[in-house]
N, C-alpha and C positions, 0 to 999 in steps of 0.2 A: 643877381640872376635866378631866377625862378623856372624850375623847369617845367616842362608838359606834362600833361596827364598822363599821356601815353608814355613818356620817360618815368613816370612815377611810381608809374601800374607793372610795365612789362620785366620780362625776368632777366636774370642777370645773361650775358651770351657764356658760354658753357665754358669755352677756354680762358677765360678770364677766374672764372672759379676755382678752373685747376691750377693757374699760376698763384693766387692765393694762396690755395694749400701747398704749393711747391713751396714758396715761401715761409710759410709755416715749420715746414720739416727741416728747410733750412737755417730757418733761427733757432730751431730745438737741437743743430748740430746733428743731424742727420744730412749724407751726402746724397743728391737728388740731380740725376740725368733729365734733362729734359730735350723730349726727342720730338715730341707733339705741336710745338710751339712755333709760332713764327717760318719767316719762308727758309731754305736751305740756302746757305753761302757758297753753295756750288751747283753747276752745271747737270743736268742730264749725263748720263753715258751715250760712249757713242751709239750702242747698241739702240736707246731708247731715242735719241736724236734722229737717227735713220728711219725708225719706224715712222715717228709724227712727223717728219716730212715728209715719207711716203703717201701719209694717209691727208696730211695738209695739201702736196700735188695734185689728188684726186677729187678736192672737194669739185664742185660746178659752181660756181663764180654767178654763172651768169640763170642760177635757178632762184629762185625767191625762196625763204626760210621760210618752216612751215609756221 
């Protein structure tokens, strides 16, 4: 498989850089708490969920997006 020019020359996704650094620290014996990568495995709190529902219900679906 051959990567495109863009694939060979683009910067790494910054989250991947953090993952690599965390892996290195763990391999060196450090405890690492990963709070910034991946999706949470829990839903929004009831207060946040209610606020999201209020905003969502106020959207005018018949209006075009800007």
